[in-house]
C-alpha positions in Angstrom: -98.6 77.6 66.9 -96.0 74.9 67.6 -93.1 77.4 67.7 -95.2 79.7 69.9 -95.8 76.9 72.4 -92.1 75.9 72.5 -90.9 79.5 72.9 -93.2 80.0 75.9 -91.9 76.9 77.6 -88.3 77.9 76.8 -88.7 81.4 78.1 -90.3 80.2 81.3 -87.5 77.7 82.0 -84.8 80.4 81.4 -86.5 82.8 83.8 -86.8 80.2 86.5 -83.1 79.4 86.0 -82.1 83.0 86.4 -84.3 83.5 89.5 -83.0 80.2 91.1 -79.3 80.9 90.5 -78.9 84.7 90.2 -77.1 84.3 86.9 -76.9 87.7 85.2 -77.5 86.2 81.7 -79.4 83.2 80.5 -80.3 82.3 76.9 -81.2 79.4 74.7 -82.8 78.0 71.6 -84.5 75.0 70.1 -83.8 73.1 66.9 -86.2 74.0 64.2 -87.3 71.0 62.1 -84.4 69.0 63.6 -81.8 71.0 61.6 -80.6 74.3 63.0 -80.5 75.8 66.4 -80.8 79.6 66.8 -80.6 81.6 70.0 -84.2 82.8 70.3 -84.7 83.6 74.0 -82.5 85.8 76.2 -82.8 87.3 79.7 -80.3 89.7 81.1 -78.5 90.5 77.9 -77.4 94.1 77.4 -76.7 93.8 73.6 -78.4 92.1 70.7 -75.2 90.2 69.8 -76.4 86.7 70.7 -80.0 87.0 69.4 -80.6 84.9 66.3 -77.1 83.4 66.5 -77.1 80.1 64.6 -75.3 77.3 66.5 -73.7 74.5 64.6 -73.0 71.0 66.1 -69.4 70.9 67.3 -68.8 74.6 67.2 -68.3 76.7 70.3 -69.6 75.6 73.7 -73.2 75.1 72.6 -72.1 73.2 69.5 -70.0 70.9 71.7 -73.1 70.4 74.0 -75.2 69.6 70.9 -72.6 67.1 69.6 -72.0 65.3 72.9 -75.6 65.5 74.2 -74.3 66.4 77.6 -73.7 69.6 79.7 -70.5 71.5 79.0 -69.0 74.5 80.8 -66.0 76.8 80.5 -64.6 79.1 83.2 -63.2 81.7 80.7 -64.8 81.5 77.3 -62.2 83.5 75.3 -59.3 81.4 76.4 -61.0 78.0 76.7 -58.9 75.3 75.0 -61.5 72.6 74.7 -63.9 74.4 72.4 -63.7 76.1 69.0 -64.0 79.9 68.9 -66.3 80.7 66.0 -68.6 82.7 68.3 -66.0 84.7 70.2 -67.1 88.0 68.7 -70.8 87.9 69.9 -69.8 86.3 73.2 -67.2 89.0 73.9 -69.7 91.7 72.8 -72.0 90.6 75.6 -69.0 90.4 78.0 -69.5 86.7 78.9 -66.7 84.8 80.5 -67.9 81.8 82.5 -70.6 79.9 80.6 -72.6 76.6 81.0 -74.6 74.9 78.3 -77.1 72.1 79.0 -78.9 70.1 76.3 -82.6 69.6 76.0 -83.0 65.9 75.1 -86.3 64.2 74.2 -86.3 60.5 73.3 -82.5 60.6 72.9 -82.6 63.5 70.4 -81.2 66.9 71.3 -83.9 69.4 70.8 -82.2 72.5 72.1 -79.7 74.1 74.5 -80.0 76.3 77.6 -77.2 78.5 78.6 -76.3 80.4 81.7 -73.4 82.9 82.0 -71.4 85.1 84.2 -69.4 88.2 83.2 -66.6 87.1 85.4 -64.2 84.2 85.0 -65.5 82.2 88.0 -66.1 78.4 88.2 -69.7 77.2 87.7 -70.8 75.9 91.1 -72.7 72.7 91.6 -75.9 74.5 92.6 -76.0 76.4 89.3 -75.2 73.3 87.4 -78.1 71.4 89.1 -80.5 74.3 88.4 -79.5 74.4 84.8 -80.1 70.7 84.4 -83.5 71.0 86.1 -84.5 73.8 83.8 -83.6 71.7 80.8 -85.6 68.8 82.2 -88.7 71.1 82.5 -88.4 71.9 78.8 -87.9 68.3 77.9 -91.0 67.2 79.8 -93.1 69.9 78.2 -91.9 69.0 74.7 -92.5 65.3 75.4 -96.1 65.9 76.5 -96.8 68.1 73.5 -95.3 65.5 71.2 -97.5 62.8 72.8 -100.6 64.9 72.6 -100.1 65.5 68.9 -99.4 61.8 68.3 -102.4 60.5 70.1 -104.8 63.1 68.9 -103.7 63.1 65.3 -106.6 62.5 62.9 -106.6 59.2 60.9 -105.1 59.5 57.4 -108.6 59.1 55.8 -109.8 62.3 57.5 -107.0 64.9 57.3 -109.4 67.8 57.5 -110.9 66.9 60.9 -107.9 68.2 62.8 -108.3 71.5 61.1 -111.9 71.6 62.4 -110.6 70.9 65.9 -107.9 73.6 65.6 -110.6 76.1 64.5 -112.8 75.0 67.4 -110.0 75.7 69.9 -109.3 79.1 68.4 -113.0 80.0 68.6 -113.3 78.9 72.2 -110.3 81.0 73.1 -111.6 84.0 71.2 -115.2 84.0 72.4 -114.6 85.2 76.0 -112.7 88.2 74.7 -115.5 89.4 72.4 -117.2 92.4 74.1 -120.2 92.3 71.8 -122.6 89.9 73.6 -124.6 89.0 70.5 -121.4 88.2 68.5 -120.1 86.2 71.4 -123.2 84.1 71.6 -123.0 83.5 67.8 -119.4 82.3 68.2 -120.4 79.9 71.0 -123.3 78.7 68.9 -120.9 77.8 66.1 -118.8 75.9 68.7 -121.9 74.0 69.8 -122.5 73.0 66.2 -118.9 71.7 65.9 -119.4 69.7 69.2 -122.6 68.1 67.8 -121.0 67.3 64.5 -118.3 65.3 66.3 -120.8 62.7 67.6 -120.4 60.3 64.7 -116.6 60.6 64.8 -116.1 60.1 68.5 -118.8 57.5 69.2 -117.3 54.4 70.8 -117.0 51.3 68.7 -118.9 49.3 71.3 -122.0 51.2 70.6 -122.5 51.7 74.4 -124.0 55.1 75.4 -121.6 57.6 76.8 -122.7 59.2 80.1 -123.6 62.9 79.8 -121.1 65.4 81.1 -121.8 68.9 82.1 -118.7 71.2 81.9 -118.6 74.9 82.5 -117.7 77.2 79.6 -114.2 77.8 81.1 -113.6 74.1 81.7 -114.4 73.5 78.0 -112.2 76.4 77.0 -109.2 74.9 78.9 -109.9 71.4 77.5 -110.1 72.8 74.0 -106.7 74.4 74.5 -105.2 71.2 75.9 -106.6 69.3 73.0 -104.6 71.5 70.6 -101.4 70.5 72.4 -101.1 73.6 74.6 -99.4 73.4 78.0 -101.0 75.1 81.0 -98.8 78.2 80.5 -99.8 78.5 76.8 -103.5 77.9 77.6 -103.3 80.6 80.2 -101.8 83.1 77.8 -104.3 82.2 75.1 -107.3 82.5 77.4 -106.2 85.5 79.4 -106.0 83.5 82.7 -103.4 82.7 85.3 -101.7 79.3 85.0 -103.0 78.3 88.5 -106.5 79.1 87.3 -106.1 76.9 84.2 -104.9 74.1 86.4 -108.0 74.4 88.6 -110.4 74.3 85.6 -108.4 71.3 84.2 -108.6 69.4 87.5 -112.3 70.1 87.7 -112.9 68.9 84.2 -110.9 65.8 84.7 -112.8 64.9 87.8 -116.2 65.3 86.0 -114.9 63.2 83.1 -113.4 60.5 85.4 -110.0 61.1 83.8 -106.6 60.7 85.5 -104.5 62.5 82.8 -104.8 65.3 80.4 -104.9 62.9 77.5 -107.7 60.8 79.1 -109.7 64.0 79.7 -109.5 65.1 76.0 -110.5 61.6 74.8 -113.3 61.4 77.3 -114.6 64.8 76.4 -114.6 63.9 72.7 -116.5 60.7 73.4 -119.0 62.7 75.3 -119.4 65.2 72.5 -118.0 68.0 74.6 -115.2 68.6 72.2 -115.1 68.0 68.4 
């Protein structure tokens, strides 16, 4: 699930970069488990030469970007003197000449690299540079939010299985609307209801004060369940078969009902109210 969320964010940022700049080729990848970076997402490529390419720190343009943790660019990749040339074969196979690489940095750690490229040896303009940096910032923000959600919503060490229950609940909420059989759909929702009820003892506030009742619509609950699992709006939309704008609308409505100002506050308030397990 984590890799799926990250790939959706990376793919979206690259497509926005390509639309904003007109670059014929954009691609990128994220470090997996903090160790290796592989080119996982491409748009505009005409060969498979770059897909799956492992990038080592210090090697090539992307490796230089990784090592220095700053944007790097070359006007003519094959003849560039300030990079090493381990990746000349796949780069030449794709016909790339002018290339920019921008790091994705979260909490001072490089988490990935976004690339944009031309098939001509032309300088990278300031507009393209700024758009590439903005695309990387979008990915950084999405990763930071997901990391924070996972940190704040992690179960206590004494109850490691409760997070598995919450993950199962989110999957059931996402699955139920897609079930055509009305009886089976109702049974799935009934199971979700039992999980919500079972959460009462876990989410009850330490003060012992009663929590005001909250009435959320099924779709508002579906969206909150997806958010609680760490999904961004884009991933929640894909999971629930909705448009991202629709997800935003349900989330805003749920936050208003819960008196929450942020996504995290909404999830916490929903759990305290017994709406989520």
